[in-house]
N, C-alpha and C positions, 0 to 999 in steps of 0.2 A: 403440553409434553415437554420434557426437559430440553430436547434438542432446539426447540423454538426460542428458548430464553438464554441458552448458554453457548457462547462461542469459545471453543477450546483454543487456548493460546499456544500451547505447546503440545505436540503430538509425541514427543519423546519425554523422558524423565526431565524434570526441571533441572536437575543437577548438570545435564550436558549443555544447558544454555542459560545458567544462572546470571552470567554477565549481561545477557540480553533481556531478561525478565526484570521489569520494574513493577513491584507490587502496587496495586491500586485498591483503594477502599472499595469493598464490595466483591472483590475477586473471591472466587472459591478455590481452595487448595485441597487437593485429594492426595491421600497418603497411603502407602503400603506399610502398615505397621506389623512388625512380627511379634505378636503378643501370645502366640500359642494356638491352641485349637479353636478359640472363639474367632480370632482374626482369620485363621485359615477358612473357616466355615463362611464368614462374611465374604471373604475374597472369592470363594467358589460360586456364590450365588449373586455376586455383583459384576455387572458389565463394566470393564474398563476400556479406555481408549486403546486400540491396537493390541488388545489382549493383556493389558497391564492388570496387575493385581491391586485392587484398592480395598482398604478396609476402614478408611477415616476420611472425614472432610470437615473443613473449618472455613470461616469467613475472615478475610483480611480487613484490617482497619489501619490505615496510615495516620498516626498521630504525632505531630511535631517531628516530622521526618523519620519516625521510627515505625516500622511495620510490626503489627501484632496480629494474632489469629484468635478469634473467639471460636471456642470449640467446646464440645461435651465429650468428656473423656473421663476415665477412672474416677477422679475426685468430684466430678460434676461439671457444670458450666464454668469455664475458666478463660482468662485472657492470657495468652502466651506469646512471648516475643517471637517474631517470625524466624529468626536465626536459631532459637531453641527448638522450634517446631521442625525445622529442616534437619537439625542434628539428631532428632529422635529415631529416624529411620534411615539407614544407609545401606547401599549394596556393598558387595565385596571389594569394590574400588574406593569405598569411602564416600560415595556420592549419594545425596538424599534421594529417596524414592518418593518423589512428589510430582504431581501434575498440577497445573494452574488453569482455571477457566475464568472467563470474564462474562458477566451479564451483557446481553445484547443492549446496545446504547439506548434503544427506545424504552428500556426499563430502568435507566440510570436513576430516575426519580425515586425508585423504591429503595435505593441503597441506604439513605440516611435513616429511614424508619427501621430498616433491618438492623442497622448497627445500634440504634437506640434501644430496640427490643433486646438485643444480645446484652447490652449493659444492664438492663432491668433484670435479666435472667441470670446474671453472674451469682455463683454460689448455689444455684439450684442443684439438687442431686442428679446423679447419673441415672438413666433409665435402664436398669438391668432387665426389666420385663419387656423392653421394646414395645411399650404400650403408648399409643398416641393420646390416650385419655386420662393421663395422670399429670401430676405437677413436677415430673422429672423428664430429663431429655437425654437422648442419644444423639450422636453427631448429626446424622442426616435429618433427624426430627428437628433439631435446632434450626438448620437451614430451611426446612419446610415451613416452620412457623414464622421465621424472620422475613421472608420475602412475600410481600403482598402487593397487588396492583392498586391503583387509585380507588377502585371499588371495594377493596378489602378482600379480593379473591387471591388465593395463594398462587404463586407463579409456578410452583412445582407440584407435580402429582405425588401423592403418598403411595408408595408401593409397599405393601405389607412386608415386613421382615419374615423371611422364611429360613428355616435352617434345615431344609431338606436338600440333599445332594441332588443336583439337577440330573446327574447321570444314573443314579440308582433309585431315587425317590425315598431313601432311607434318611431319617432325621439324624443330624449330627449329634455327637455326645455333648452333654451340657458341662 
């Protein structure tokens, strides 16, 4: 279960404590992107910390003192500078709408192979079908496949993407 492997570093938006957060390779960064109906639907069916709205996730990689985020977004699997990632989504005060989480220390050994897999998957297409069995990736699918334990078992559970409003049961518009 996700809770067993992830320690949440910040319980408020990262922007309120940016000076205190130091990105570490393997950290997961969760984002509230305002991309319209699709992101609204994802946020409605995704549990965030303390009621936050989250529609995107990426994996931090610190390289030569620069933090990057491996992510699957519109163009596909890409590597984005962390500062650009933060600039993508801001609240009305101009602060990034991002949370960070860190893998439990006992699973630190999984991080290098997760980053290696992300590098191999660069430029793979974005998975508009949200299908785990094709050669394209959406953001949480990338995280799901990247993190494996020493036996090759995935650290995170795959929760099927649903686009049904949890309050009404009606499928969101495409």
